C-alpha positions as CSV (number, residue, x, y, z in Angstrom):
1,X,0.0,-0.1,0.1
2,X,1.3,3.2,-0.9
3,X,0.6,6.6,1.4
4,X,0.2,9.8,-0.1
5,X,2.9,11.6,1.9
6,X,2.3,15.3,0.3
7,X,-1.6,15.0,1.6
8,X,-0.6,13.4,4.8
9,X,1.9,16.5,5.6
10,X,-0.6,19.0,4.4
11,X,-3.0,17.5,6.8
12,X,-0.7,17.3,9.8
13,X,-1.0,19.9,11.9
14,X,-0.2,21.1,15.2
15,X,-3.0,20.3,17.0
16,X,-3.8,23.1,19.9
17,X,-7.3,21.1,21.0
18,X,-7.4,17.5,22.0
19,X,-10.3,15.7,22.8
20,X,-9.8,14.4,26.5
21,X,-12.4,11.8,25.9
22,X,-10.7,10.1,23.2
23,X,-7.5,8.3,23.6
24,X,-4.4,6.9,21.5
25,X,-4.8,3.5,21.1
26,X,-2.0,1.8,23.1
27,X,-0.7,-0.6,20.1
28,X,-0.4,2.9,18.4
29,X,2.0,4.3,21.2
30,X,3.8,0.9,21.3
31,X,4.8,1.7,17.7
32,X,5.6,5.4,18.1
33,X,8.0,4.2,21.0
34,X,10.0,2.2,18.5
35,X,10.3,4.5,16.2
36,X,12.1,6.8,19.0
37,X,14.4,3.5,19.7
38,X,14.8,3.6,15.7
39,X,15.8,7.1,15.3
40,X,19.0,8.7,13.5
41,X,21.4,10.4,15.6
42,X,25.0,11.9,14.6
43,X,27.5,9.0,14.5
44,X,24.8,7.1,15.8
45,X,25.0,8.6,19.4
46,X,21.9,7.9,20.5
47,X,22.7,10.5,23.6
48,X,18.9,11.0,24.9
49,X,16.1,9.2,27.0
50,X,12.3,9.7,26.3
51,X,9.5,9.6,28.9
52,X,5.9,8.4,27.9
53,X,3.5,9.9,30.2
54,X,0.0,9.1,29.9
55,X,-0.6,8.7,34.0
56,X,-3.3,11.5,34.8
57,X,-2.2,12.6,37.8
58,X,1.4,12.6,36.5
59,X,0.1,14.8,33.4
60,X,-1.5,17.3,35.6
61,X,1.8,18.0,37.4
62,X,3.2,18.6,34.2
63,X,0.9,21.7,33.8
64,X,2.6,23.5,36.2
65,X,5.9,23.6,34.3
66,X,4.4,24.6,31.1
67,X,3.4,28.1,29.6
68,X,-0.1,29.1,29.8
69,X,-0.7,28.1,25.9
70,X,0.0,24.7,26.6
71,X,-1.4,23.7,30.2
72,X,-4.6,22.6,28.8
73,X,-2.8,20.1,26.2
74,X,-1.1,18.3,29.5
75,X,-4.6,17.2,30.5
76,X,-6.6,16.6,27.2
77,X,-4.1,14.6,25.5
78,X,-3.5,11.2,26.2
79,X,0.0,10.9,26.1
80,X,3.0,13.6,26.4
81,X,6.3,11.9,25.3
82,X,9.5,14.0,26.7
83,X,12.7,14.2,24.7
84,X,15.9,14.5,27.4
85,X,19.3,15.2,26.2
86,X,22.3,13.7,28.0
87,X,24.3,16.0,29.8
88,X,27.2,13.7,30.2
89,X,28.0,12.0,26.9
90,X,31.4,11.1,26.9
91,X,34.2,9.2,24.9
92,X,32.9,6.0,27.1
93,X,29.9,5.8,25.4
94,X,30.9,6.5,21.9
95,X,33.1,3.2,22.6
96,X,29.7,1.6,24.0
97,X,28.0,2.6,21.0
98,X,30.6,1.4,18.8
99,X,31.0,-2.1,21.0
100,X,27.3,-2.3,20.7
101,X,27.8,-2.0,16.8
102,X,30.0,-4.7,16.6
103,X,28.6,-7.2,18.5
104,X,25.1,-6.8,16.6
105,X,27.1,-7.4,13.2
106,X,29.2,-10.1,15.1
107,X,32.4,-8.5,14.2
108,X,35.5,-6.7,16.0
109,X,35.3,-3.1,17.1
110,X,36.7,-0.8,14.3
111,X,39.4,0.8,16.0
112,X,40.1,3.1,13.3
113,X,36.7,4.6,13.4
114,X,36.7,4.7,17.2
115,X,39.3,6.8,16.5
116,X,38.1,9.1,14.2
117,X,34.8,9.4,16.5
118,X,36.9,10.3,19.5
119,X,38.8,12.9,17.8
120,X,35.4,14.3,16.6
121,X,34.1,14.6,20.1
122,X,37.1,15.9,21.4
123,X,37.2,18.4,19.2
124,X,34.0,20.0,20.9
125,X,34.0,22.4,23.6
126,X,32.1,21.3,26.3
127,X,29.4,24.0,25.3
128,X,29.4,23.0,21.8
129,X,28.9,19.1,22.5
130,X,26.4,19.7,24.9
131,X,24.3,21.6,21.8
132,X,25.2,19.1,19.4
133,X,23.7,16.9,22.1
134,X,20.6,19.0,22.1
135,X,20.3,19.0,17.9
136,X,20.2,15.1,18.2
137,X,17.1,15.2,20.1
138,X,15.0,17.1,17.3
139,X,15.8,14.0,14.7
140,X,13.3,11.4,16.9
141,X,11.1,14.2,17.4
142,X,10.6,15.0,13.7
143,X,10.3,11.0,13.0
144,X,7.5,10.9,16.0
145,X,5.5,13.6,14.3
146,X,5.5,11.8,10.9
147,X,4.7,8.8,12.2
148,X,2.0,9.8,14.4
149,X,0.3,11.2,11.2
150,X,0.8,7.9,9.5
151,X,-0.9,5.8,12.6
152,X,-3.7,8.5,12.5
153,X,-2.8,10.2,15.6
154,X,-2.8,13.8,16.3
155,X,0.1,15.3,17.6
156,X,1.8,18.9,18.8
157,X,5.5,19.9,19.4
158,X,5.7,21.9,22.0
159,X,9.2,23.7,23.5
160,X,6.8,26.4,25.8
161,X,7.8,25.0,28.6
162,X,10.5,25.8,31.6
163,X,13.0,23.2,31.0
164,X,14.5,23.5,34.8
165,X,11.2,23.2,36.6
166,X,10.5,20.1,34.4
167,X,14.1,18.7,35.2
168,X,13.3,19.1,39.0
169,X,10.2,17.7,38.6
170,X,11.5,14.4,36.9
171,X,14.8,14.6,38.7
172,X,16.2,14.7,35.2
173,X,19.9,16.3,36.9
174,X,20.4,13.2,38.9
175,X,19.9,11.1,35.7
176,X,22.2,13.1,33.9
177,X,19.8,14.6,31.6
178,X,18.0,17.5,30.4
179,X,14.5,18.2,29.0
180,X,14.3,20.0,25.9
181,X,11.0,19.0,24.4
182,X,7.6,17.7,24.4
183,X,5.0,16.2,22.1
184,X,1.5,15.7,23.0
185,X,-0.2,13.1,21.5
186,X,-3.7,12.1,21.0
187,X,-6.4,13.2,19.3
188,X,-8.3,16.2,18.3
189,X,-11.1,18.1,19.2
190,X,-13.1,18.4,16.5
191,X,-13.8,21.7,17.5
192,X,-10.0,22.6,17.4
193,X,-9.5,26.0,15.8
194,X,-6.2,25.1,14.5
195,X,-7.4,22.6,12.0
196,X,-6.5,22.7,8.4
197,X,-10.2,23.2,7.0
198,X,-10.3,26.0,9.5
199,X,-6.8,27.8,9.3
200,X,-5.4,27.0,6.2
201,X,-1.7,26.2,6.3
202,X,0.6,28.8,5.4
203,X,3.8,28.0,3.9
204,X,6.5,30.0,1.5
205,X,6.4,28.9,-2.0
206,X,8.7,25.8,-3.5
207,X,11.1,28.7,-5.2
208,X,11.5,30.3,-1.7
209,X,12.8,27.9,0.3
210,X,14.5,25.3,-2.2
211,X,16.9,25.4,-4.7
212,X,17.7,22.6,-6.8
213,X,21.5,22.3,-8.5
214,X,21.5,19.7,-11.0
């Protein structure tokens, strides 16, 4: 079966109002979780951890760390995905990834590649490395949004929250993690004002955003 990707993306939108009475199917949530595990990252670093929160009482706690515009999504969406970045990604982690690769491929560790990756990581200042790690988190986030659309689930990416407060609430500092973004998942309220048939999607024309060099 082929999917009309363009039509799918034209109809995907950032859901502003979810239907609290209509929860996302758990089988679909399991698929979304697997799409996160399979997401790409620079040098296959996977410097992240994801949290999926469906518990109503815990979602209520998230209200307090969000901007006013996002508070309602915490309780009306059935699942909140939280994307956290590692704050302690080191050469040991690079080695662990390379050892995993060698193990699953039943081959020895590629020492030449390991040396190259170590040099790459060592070339970054601490602030640059932290920024690099956070950028990786947006790769699985984008993959989650697309996957949700394929599963006929509605979603909304969220950066409108207070990371320090969320980190404290979830004890992320003790886990060497810091929150980067959220995604609310569920089903739209039929009256959501931001649906494409009510708020036409505004995108620049192709010639303004893409140059093709043949």
